[in-house]
DRENPA-3360 file (N, C-alpha, C; in nm, 2 decimals, always signed):
BEGIN
1 = MNGLLPVC = -6.15/-1.89/+2.02/-6.08/-1.79/+1.96/-5.95/-1.84/+1.90 ~ -5.90/-1.78/+1.80/-5.78/-1.81/+1.74/-5.68/-1.71/+1.79 ~ -5.56/-1.73/+1.76/-5.45/-1.64/+1.81/-5.43/-1.52/+1.73 ~ -5.52/-1.50/+1.62/-5.50/-1.39/+1.55/-5.56/-1.25/+1.61 ~ -5.66/-1.26/+1.69/-5.71/-1.13/+1.75/-5.62/-1.08/+1.86 ~ -5.57/-0.96/+1.86/-5.48/-0.91/+1.97/-5.56/-0.90/+2.09 ~ -5.56/-0.99/+2.18/-5.63/-0.97/+2.31/-5.55/-0.89/+2.41 ~ -5.60/-0.77/+2.45/-5.53/-0.69/+2.56/-5.64/-0.68/+2.67;
9 = RPIGSLFS = -5.59/-0.64/+2.78/-5.68/-0.63/+2.90/-5.81/-0.56/+2.88 ~ -5.82/-0.44/+2.81/-5.95/-0.39/+2.79/-6.05/-0.48/+2.71 ~ -5.99/-0.54/+2.62/-6.08/-0.64/+2.55/-6.11/-0.75/+2.63 ~ -6.01/-0.81/+2.71/-6.04/-0.91/+2.80/-6.14/-0.88/+2.90 ~ -6.14/-0.75/+2.94/-6.23/-0.70/+3.05/-6.38/-0.71/+2.98 ~ -6.38/-0.67/+2.86/-6.51/-0.68/+2.79/-6.56/-0.82/+2.77 ~ -6.46/-0.91/+2.73/-6.50/-1.06/+2.72/-6.55/-1.10/+2.86 ~ -6.49/-1.07/+2.96/-6.54/-1.13/+3.08/-6.68/-1.08/+3.13;
17 = LLFPDEFE = -6.72/-0.96/+3.07/-6.86/-0.92/+3.09/-6.96/-0.98/+2.99 ~ -6.92/-1.00/+2.88/-7.00/-1.06/+2.77/-7.01/-1.22/+2.79 ~ -6.90/-1.28/+2.82/-6.89/-1.42/+2.84/-6.83/-1.46/+2.96 ~ -6.92/-1.45/+3.07/-6.85/-1.47/+3.21/-6.82/-1.63/+3.23 ~ -6.87/-1.71/+3.16/-6.84/-1.85/+3.17/-6.71/-1.89/+3.10 ~ -6.66/-1.81/+3.02/-6.55/-1.84/+2.94/-6.43/-1.75/+2.97 ~ -6.45/-1.64/+3.03/-6.33/-1.55/+3.06/-6.35/-1.50/+3.20 ~ -6.23/-1.50/+3.28/-6.22/-1.46/+3.41/-6.23/-1.30/+3.42;
25 = RIFSFGER = -6.28/-1.25/+3.54/-6.28/-1.10/+3.55/-6.15/-1.05/+3.61 ~ -6.04/-1.13/+3.59/-5.90/-1.09/+3.64/-5.85/-1.01/+3.53 ~ -5.83/-0.89/+3.54/-5.78/-0.81/+3.43/-5.63/-0.77/+3.42 ~ -5.56/-0.77/+3.54/-5.42/-0.73/+3.54/-5.35/-0.85/+3.51 ~ -5.24/-0.84/+3.44/-5.14/-0.93/+3.40/-5.09/-1.01/+3.53 ~ -5.04/-0.93/+3.62/-4.98/-0.98/+3.75/-5.10/-1.07/+3.82 ~ -5.21/-1.03/+3.83/-5.31/-1.11/+3.90/-5.33/-1.25/+3.82 ~ -5.35/-1.24/+3.68/-5.36/-1.35/+3.60/-5.25/-1.46/+3.62;
33 = KLVLEHFA = -5.13/-1.40/+3.63/-5.00/-1.49/+3.65/-5.02/-1.55/+3.79 ~ -5.06/-1.47/+3.89/-5.06/-1.53/+4.03/-5.16/-1.64/+4.04 ~ -5.27/-1.63/+3.97/-5.37/-1.73/+3.98/-5.32/-1.86/+3.91 ~ -5.26/-1.85/+3.80/-5.20/-1.96/+3.73/-5.08/-2.03/+3.80 ~ -5.01/-1.95/+3.86/-4.90/-1.99/+3.94/-4.95/-2.07/+4.07 ~ -5.06/-2.03/+4.12/-5.12/-2.09/+4.25/-5.20/-2.21/+4.21 ~ -5.29/-2.20/+4.11/-5.40/-2.31/+4.09/-5.36/-2.40/+3.97 ~ -5.27/-2.35/+3.88/-5.23/-2.44/+3.77/-5.09/-2.49/+3.79;
41 = KLPKLKFN = -5.03/-2.44/+3.91/-4.89/-2.48/+3.92/-4.79/-2.45/+3.80 ~ -4.82/-2.34/+3.75/-4.74/-2.30/+3.62/-4.62/-2.22/+3.66 ~ -4.49/-2.27/+3.61/-4.38/-2.20/+3.65/-4.38/-2.06/+3.58 ~ -4.32/-1.96/+3.66/-4.31/-1.82/+3.61/-4.25/-1.81/+3.47 ~ -4.15/-1.89/+3.44/-4.09/-1.88/+3.31/-4.18/-1.91/+3.20 ~ -4.25/-2.02/+3.22/-4.35/-2.06/+3.12/-4.46/-1.96/+3.10 ~ -4.51/-1.90/+3.20/-4.62/-1.79/+3.19/-4.57/-1.68/+3.10 ~ -4.45/-1.64/+3.11/-4.41/-1.53/+3.03/-4.39/-1.56/+2.87;
49 = KLTAPEID = -4.40/-1.68/+2.84/-4.40/-1.72/+2.70/-4.54/-1.74/+2.64 ~ -4.64/-1.74/+2.72/-4.78/-1.76/+2.67/-4.85/-1.65/+2.61 ~ -4.94/-1.68/+2.51/-5.01/-1.57/+2.45/-5.14/-1.54/+2.53 ~ -5.20/-1.43/+2.52/-5.32/-1.40/+2.59/-5.43/-1.51/+2.57 ~ -5.46/-1.57/+2.44/-5.55/-1.67/+2.44/-5.52/-1.81/+2.51 ~ -5.38/-1.83/+2.51/-5.33/-1.94/+2.59/-5.36/-1.92/+2.74 ~ -5.34/-1.80/+2.79/-5.35/-1.78/+2.93/-5.51/-1.79/+2.97 ~ -5.59/-1.73/+2.88/-5.73/-1.76/+2.90/-5.78/-1.90/+2.91;
57 = KLLREARR = -5.72/-1.99/+2.81/-5.75/-2.12/+2.81/-5.70/-2.19/+2.95 ~ -5.59/-2.16/+2.99/-5.54/-2.22/+3.12/-5.63/-2.17/+3.24 ~ -5.67/-2.05/+3.24/-5.76/-2.00/+3.34/-5.89/-2.08/+3.34 ~ -5.95/-2.09/+3.21/-6.07/-2.18/+3.21/-6.04/-2.32/+3.26 ~ -5.94/-2.38/+3.22/-5.92/-2.52/+3.26/-5.90/-2.53/+3.42 ~ -5.83/-2.43/+3.48/-5.82/-2.42/+3.62/-5.96/-2.40/+3.70 ~ -6.03/-2.31/+3.64/-6.17/-2.29/+3.69/-6.26/-2.40/+3.69 ~ -6.26/-2.49/+3.57/-6.34/-2.61/+3.56/-6.29/-2.72/+3.65;
65 = RLESEYGT = -6.17/-2.73/+3.68/-6.10/-2.82/+3.77/-6.16/-2.78/+3.91 ~ -6.14/-2.66/+3.95/-6.19/-2.61/+4.09/-6.33/-2.63/+4.10 ~ -6.41/-2.61/+4.00/-6.55/-2.62/+4.02/-6.58/-2.76/+4.04 ~ -6.51/-2.86/+3.98/-6.54/-3.00/+4.01/-6.49/-3.04/+4.15 ~ -6.38/-2.97/+4.18/-6.32/-3.01/+4.32/-6.40/-2.96/+4.43 ~ -6.47/-2.84/+4.42/-6.55/-2.78/+4.51/-6.70/-2.81/+4.51 ~ -6.74/-2.86/+4.38/-6.87/-2.90/+4.37/-6.97/-2.79/+4.34 ~ -6.92/-2.68/+4.30/-7.00/-2.55/+4.27/-6.94/-2.47/+4.16;
73 = TDLDFYCP = -7.02/-2.40/+4.09/-6.97/-2.31/+3.99/-6.96/-2.16/+4.05 ~ -7.01/-2.14/+4.17/-7.00/-2.01/+4.24/-6.87/-1.99/+4.30 ~ -6.76/-1.98/+4.22/-6.63/-1.95/+4.27/-6.58/-1.83/+4.21 ~ -6.49/-1.76/+4.29/-6.44/-1.64/+4.25/-6.29/-1.62/+4.30 ~ -6.20/-1.60/+4.21/-6.06/-1.59/+4.26/-6.04/-1.48/+4.36 ~ -6.13/-1.38/+4.38/-6.12/-1.27/+4.46/-6.18/-1.30/+4.60 ~ -6.25/-1.41/+4.62/-6.33/-1.44/+4.73/-6.28/-1.59/+4.79 ~ -6.31/-1.60/+4.93/-6.28/-1.74/+4.99/-6.37/-1.84/+4.91;
81 = PLRVFKFH = -6.33/-1.95/+4.90/-6.21/-2.02/+4.95/-6.10/-2.01/+4.84 ~ -6.12/-1.95/+4.73/-6.00/-1.94/+4.63/-5.92/-1.81/+4.65 ~ -5.96/-1.72/+4.72/-5.89/-1.59/+4.72/-5.74/-1.61/+4.73 ~ -5.67/-1.55/+4.64/-5.51/-1.56/+4.63/-5.46/-1.41/+4.64 ~ -5.54/-1.30/+4.64/-5.50/-1.18/+4.64/-5.50/-1.12/+4.78 ~ -5.39/-1.11/+4.85/-5.38/-1.07/+4.97/-5.37/-0.91/+4.99 ~ -5.35/-0.85/+4.88/-5.31/-0.70/+4.89/-5.44/-0.62/+4.86 ~ -5.55/-0.68/+4.81/-5.68/-0.61/+4.80/-5.79/-0.71/+4.81;
89 = DGCLRN = -5.92/-0.65/+4.83/-6.03/-0.73/+4.84/-6.13/-0.69/+4.73 ~ -6.12/-0.77/+4.63/-6.20/-0.76/+4.50/-6.33/-0.83/+4.51 ~ -6.36/-0.90/+4.62/-6.47/-0.98/+4.64/-6.61/-0.90/+4.63 ~ -6.69/-0.93/+4.53/-6.82/-0.86/+4.51/-6.94/-0.92/+4.58 ~ -6.91/-1.02/+4.65/-7.02/-1.08/+4.72/-7.06/-1.02/+4.85 ~ -7.18/-1.03/+4.89/-7.23/-0.97/+5.02/-7.20/-1.07/+5.13;
% end
């Protein structure tokens, strides 16, 4: 994707359904920020300067690194062992 397409969360939500290997199902800005702060060690000030495509790229890079680290592609930021969202349970696994 180039930076010309205005990517907003409804479009990002659609992208995650159409291209689940490329886009996370994390829809809210705050949750995307939390994941990058936790797993990419991204400072808060830098996150606020990123474009939506840059954020998606960093999320993909973090996922690839974690998949390598855990030896599986069956990872979800809403489920253990990666779960960082303490305020709700968005885990869709049984």
